Phi, psi and omega in degrees: 000137184279143180301325184297340174258309191294313183297310178300328179299309182285328175298320179295323178295313180296329180300331182302327178244002176241327185053033183230003187302129179256356182292340176298339182264001181298138185278073178288349176262142171289164177297139181110204190249016180242157174281173183297338179265002177090003178285136184285131175257311172260129181308131186304320186290344183264355185267134175259121186252352183212150177300332182292344178272359180256148176280002177216168188233159171066007182296332182296337180288346180262001181249123183250159170263132180249122176250124182256139181232148172228168177264130173232123189054245183245021182233149166278129178235149180288118182269355180143173179215161179205203182236169179207163184239125177283125183249352179211158183290343178265009168102026173286129183235133174257132177213188178272149175303317185288344176288322187258007186236125172243137185242148177289137183294336186283304187236013177064016177286153183278135178272146175301139183227166174222154191226138172250149181237136179239133182247142179254127177264317179236142183303323186274358184253151175294148180290154179267117187260047183262032183223159171233171183222154173245149181279136174259307182197157174209155184222114184294318184297319179276347186058045182233152176210151176240134178237164174234128181282139175231147180280154172247121184304128178089349182241315187290135183259343183237146172237346175241131187245157182268110183267165169234166183247137177281136170290128179261007176234130181277089181257002181292142180237156176300136182084358172294146175291146177218145179235122181260124179249133177178191184233063178292148181300327182289349182266004182081203187273339183271167177296145179245130178238122178237153181238154179190207178229162169282114185257002178171166179223152181203159173246116181221145174057029176083006178227163177270135181241152171240138175265146180212151173266002170295135188293126176231132184212182180306132183099341176285341184309131180090354179283178186252144170251119181254148169272180185292347178267005178081020179260140178283115181256353180181176181242123177290146182221100184295338182290340177250354183294140169067008185290340177240015180163202183262012181272151171273156180238138184236130174280125181297133179297333180294334181283341187240352184298325178295319178294320179299312181299324183283342187241348189293338182261007177291155180292151179281157178247117179283138179275146175291349179261009189299313181300324182285327178289328176293315179297320178296319180297318178296320179296319180297321178292325181295318184287348176293330183248358182257146177268355182229135175259133179232131178246141185276314184217108000285158184280116171206159178209159179202148178258149177263150175294158179298133180088355178268166183232137173279149172226129183254109180267340180208178185300324191238007184240144187223150171222164181209148176197173176263116184301138175084352181258091184295329183269002184277180183274178179199157176222140176226143173236121177234167186239145171239118183283137177242155180276359179208171179283110180277174175225173186304321184292339182278340197301308185301313183294319180298314181297314181294321180294321179298314179295326176297315179296332179274003179061033182244349189297328181293341182264006183215168175234132178240121181243139177274113180267006175105177179287151178220144179237126175230121178060029179089351179264135181260137178211201180240145171251120180244150173249121181249121182242130176214133181050049175068009178244140185238139175228136175273141178237133172256120187235130182235139176270116181231113185052232181260039178225153160257120179264119190247115180255123182241112177264152171224126188275351181092174181299131180054031177058034185298331182250023184302314182296318180294315181294315179299322178296319179293321178301323181290350175269356182292133180225143174228159179206126176284146178255182179258017184294150178271125180265117182295139177265122181243121181241351184236139174235131176245123185251144181270310186222106357286159184282123172196161174219147181212142179234134181253159175301165188300332182281355178258129183240136184261139166237125183277137185266342179078016177238137182292328181285324178229080191291331182199167169230140177245130179252144175266115185289335182267317176260089192297340181269016183246140181211143177236135178224160176241133171236135180254122180253126179278151169214161177246169179300334182288330181243021177294140182236155169287165178302319181297318180294318181297312181296318179300319179295316180297319179293324176294320178298321178296319178299316180296317179298320179297320178297318180297325186262010186298319181294331177276359179058043176244133184212139172263122180251119180279119178278319186203142175214151183204124179277352186222058183273139180259115175275312177203184185297329181273325179254074192264356185213077181242170182260137180231135175223126175241132185208169170229145172262124182248122177244101186297327180281334182227079183302332180286356176264001178293141176210158180260141178230138176225125184236143168234126183246118184248126179277126179235183179298113175063016179199156171256135173262111184253108178259128184229134170260133174237129178235114180272081183192150171256005177281109184297333177293316179296319178298315183296320180294315180295319179297320179297317176301315183296312180297319179299319179292318180294326179294334180264000183293143175244132179220087187298338180264017180303139176238131176295121184291347176070180180236169178112182183076209180293132181291127182279162177295133180292143179283160178289328179205132178284155176296132186253007176084002183275342182083000180273149176293140180267009180288133176266126181305317183292326177297314181298315182299320181291317187288338182286355179242010181270156177200170181234167180220133173174194184263140178292155175211136179270136172252097187265139171291137183234142174219139172280132185239162176303141185297342179293342182262004187300135179083354184269157169256121183243143183239123178280101188292341181265359181240051177056030176075027176303132186240150181223143171255127181263105182296123182291344182291320183222011178061025176274130178268121180257128181291132178251107185270254179285170178307318179297321178298311181302316182298314183291317179300314184293326177285320183293336178269006183284157176237148183290150178212143178281160178297325180297314179289325180298323180295344180282351183252123181297153184266134173257153182262130171215152180291130176237146185274171178105176183300149176226084191301321184265357176066028182266006179090001176244128181295158180300320181294324177296315181293324176299319180292325180283332185091015176271169181275112183288352178259004178231128176298325185239091186300316185268002174069029181259015179078359178253129178300151182305317184295319180297319180295316180298316180298329180272002178087011180258157176285132178276356184256341181230129183300135172054032180242130176291151175299138177291133181216124176252101187302319181294314181293311182295328177297324179289339183266356185305133178088350182275160169249124185243149182241133181285100184287339179268359178248230180250027180076025180302139186253143179225145175252126179267105184293121181292344181283319182240358177073009180266157178262136182240129184287132182276328174058232182274171177307316181296328178293315179298319180295316180293321178299318178305315182292318185286329183261354184288153178255126180291142181210140179283162178300320181298315180293323178301314181292324179293328183268355175276139185267350181257000000 
């Protein structure tokens, strides 16, 4: 399995409970515009690689990389990056609003941020990130922001910066040459300069835009568009790029120059995170020359192998790999914060309970491989399997953290000895610090407060939508969380309507999960449950999740839903146990806490609408749990059988988006496939969802017609018998020999030939391509009717077909081929 798939998969899983994964930042791309295997990502002809290829000089010194950070739990984490333009010698920088702004998922409020600045001296060299910035002003409507660069003592090399001047007159014409400068992710670590022409102009969102075929992508936001005379004619904006096609979009500098002049002299605003962003920057510079990484709290350290590189994704988490070696190994260390000092015996239960609460346990298997000792510290070794791929985790309890070390040995375990040697340098040490005990949470928006018994400990998450999690120190498999759901007056529901919808959702989920023999069984529900005299009409649902294939993944859930001003407060208890005594004790604690809960903005949910399912027993005021031990015991072994079915969210979209995969960048990357047949956008949720939607929208195609469409390369999972970088299932679909790297015997591996546009089955022959036919298929999903129904996606951007393979392959393809779009643009392009 290739590192480019496996490591991000597990890093993404760990991110769900750590939000610190740094492996997303690993440089799997070589410097420049090609992938490590030489497949072109940015068209070769559009890339400028030397100053001598430009009609002007030194402009790259005026373009900075902007890295934005926010606080999550107790760490600074990278919220994204973009580009910026230096406008004055003392460090005034213009960038996009969306580059420097992170918003809370609950109410769209802006989160406090901190910013790092990176300067490029030479085009071929990585930028120097030894600076930080303070915010001067920003404007959401214009998508503009101004920053001021500040030096970091001992790191910063410049105090005078090279500025450029914005054109305040829109003199650009269609067919004029344009050069885009910025730091897109697809361009690697160095600055990327692409050239093209102005292919059109438009007025949108109150500003003037220019269209260009110069490549603009994620990370380009805030960069500069220069004309052939070296004048800045606009600001590239990746949030609007490609939303109506494959063109990049540039905000005309004439549209924003007035705003810049009116705001550039305003006082700067220092961030409360400033000291920490400076410390993080210093730490990142230190690990460039150090062979050992050391963290203070919690205390741990690890050495990197010779020739490997450290990467710091957050304040306290580290990863390492050998740059440029796609098939090589990697190691990552991330942290999971706990509300109390855990111990080795707690680890397995805590990890499984968290995944159960995250509704992910049914899709994975977690095995306890026993105790492990490294450097005198004892921990647990777990094996986590998801989608047929397994990763080992070494987990140690250090103070109030779980320190999670994840090794990857590389293709065919090529770096096993090196990785194992590095793991043996790992050290941890508990401190004598006092861990505060938190049993009460007071929330502002929506307003509520809740106190738990002494055995329950709270850890605050710092998010309005999910403000905290409470762990039971005595019953290790128990967890309580709060989720806040917003609603508007237009979609407000009575309690009966809300409960009926939730029960209907459970039925749909059960149908979807029937083949996996996973089922949610509702034990009891009540739309008019009385918690106390003030909270006299709330919704209650008690259920168990039964996984017939994995009985140890069964868990009990108890929810109370309280209607407040413009939001529902959803409190849920999860107990990962089939022990009815443990369930009853946890339930009693939960109910007792909820009865004492205060919610001053509580709204009586009322009655009426669709009649809800009657509860098994109404609350009788005794405070005792109404769960019957025998009911729980019976329901924990039940399951269902039938065929799965996807219930996809659908939206009609503008015809310009037909066939595209679009990703809502402001909604945690929610993705949709726009069927070219009727312009319906189908929601792509989990990997299984994405796979099913994309297959269900497919149309049959003969092998003869399929051969008319050129093949695109994407990573696919599963065995790779010949080690040529193409999975066996991919080669079966192509008709190549999966046991030979070079099917046609011309000394070139199959993957290299496909990437170069050659047939891997016939020597020295270009792939057959019918431009008219393949053009008509763009955006479609086609199924090989003469084979085993293998599915392919015809990318409308390059006209190539990409193999969908397994669910994880379809999901990954969606991410790699998707076009980013803001929520506002999504709604504008939706027709309903």
